[in-house]
C-alpha positions in Angstrom: -35.9 65.8 76.3 -36.9 62.2 77.2 -34.8 60.8 74.5 -31.7 62.5 75.9 -32.5 61.3 79.5 -32.9 57.7 78.3 -29.7 58.0 76.3 -27.8 59.3 79.4 -29.2 56.6 81.6 -28.2 53.9 79.1 -24.7 55.4 78.9 -24.5 55.3 82.7 -25.4 51.6 82.9 -23.1 50.7 79.9 -20.2 52.5 81.7 -20.7 50.6 84.9 -21.1 47.3 83.1 -17.8 47.8 81.2 -16.1 49.0 84.4 -17.2 46.0 86.5 -17.3 43.2 84.0 -14.6 44.5 81.6 -12.8 41.9 79.6 -13.5 38.9 81.8 -17.0 38.3 83.1 -15.8 35.3 85.1 -13.8 37.5 87.5 -16.9 39.7 88.1 -19.1 36.6 88.6 -16.6 35.1 91.1 -16.3 38.4 93.1 -20.1 38.7 93.1 -20.5 35.1 94.4 -17.8 35.7 97.0 -19.7 38.8 98.2 -22.9 36.9 98.5 -21.2 34.0 100.4 -19.4 36.4 102.6 -22.6 38.1 103.5 -24.3 34.8 104.2 -21.4 33.6 106.4 -21.4 36.9 108.3 -25.2 36.6 108.9 -24.5 33.3 110.6 -21.8 34.7 112.8 -18.9 33.0 111.0 -15.6 34.7 110.3 -15.7 35.5 106.6 -13.1 38.2 106.2 -10.7 35.9 104.5 -13.0 34.7 101.6 -13.1 37.9 99.6 -9.3 38.5 99.4 -8.7 34.8 98.6 -11.3 35.0 95.8 -9.8 38.1 94.4 -6.3 36.6 94.3 -7.5 33.3 92.8 -9.7 35.0 90.2 -7.0 37.4 89.2 -4.4 34.6 88.9 -6.9 32.5 86.8 -7.6 35.4 84.5 -3.9 36.2 84.0 -3.2 32.5 83.5 -5.6 32.2 80.5 -4.3 35.4 78.9 -2.1 34.6 75.9 1.5 35.9 76.0 2.3 39.2 74.4 2.9 39.1 70.7 0.8 35.9 70.0 -2.4 37.7 68.9 
């Protein structure tokens, strides 16, 4: 009973790790940092709405840039 619960909890966290981090941990780290910075800027009353979309665009472009072309594996 406890073994099954622990196994299911482990599977739950493995799923979310794979879903969020996926193939490129640097994108997840960049988005996490952008969320923290956006929150800090918002706490200080600064306009921070632009930081997260910019980070997503730059992180996605950087991730795609370093991906090798198809057929070169």
